[in-house]
N, C-alpha and C positions, 0 to 999 in steps of 0.2 A: 644327388647322393648325400646322405648325411654322414657324419663323422664316424659313426659306429660301423657302417658298411666299409668305409675306407680302412678302418683299423683292422677289421676281420680279414679283408682282402690282403692287407699288408702282412698280417700274421701268416696267412696261407702261402703267400709268395716267399716269405722268409723260410718257411718249413720246406717248400719244394726246392728252393735253391740250396738250402742247407743239406738236404738229402743228396742232391746231385754232387755237391762239393765233397761230401763224405764218401760217396761211391768212387769218384775219381781219385781221391786221396788213398783209399784202400787198394785200388787197382794199381796205383803208382808204387805203394809199399810192397805189393807182391812182386811187381816187376823188378824193383831194386833188390828184393830178397833173392830172386832167381839169378839176377846178375851177380850177386855176391857169391853164390854157391856154384856158379857156372863151371869153374875149374875143378870142383870136387865131384866125386862120384856119389850119386844119390839115386834113390828109387822114388818115383812119384806114383801115387795111387789117386786117381781122380774120382770125384763125385761119390764119396762114401757117405752113407747115412750115419751121422755121428750123434751121440747122445751127450749133450754138454750141460753140466750142472753149474749154476751160479746163483748166489743169493737165494738159496733154498728153492730154486725153481729149475726144473729139468726141461730142456727144449731139444727138439730133434732138428738137425740142420744138415744140409749137404756140406761136405768139406773135402778138401784135398789134403792128403797126408804125405809128408815128405820124410823118408827115412835116410838119415845121414849116417856116418860111421857109428856113433853110439848115441845119437840124438834123434828124437822124433818131433816133427813140427806138424801141427794141425792148423791149416789155413781155411777158415770158414768162408763160405761163398756168399751166403745171404745175410751177412751182418756187417 
């Protein structure tokens, strides 16, 4: 193997492990969020098609929406 193949393979591995790390980080954040609001009364709507705009780009994602007393939280699933 030459050095360029090792470099490309290393970049791909870093990308894969980085995505796995971000997935579990977001999953842990959602768990901590629901632990935080456990004692409060809320309504959860799962798997809603949400249109999210950011940086002049509109994307459609699945999201969970949490309605608290006078607050609304949008928890994206696939980001």
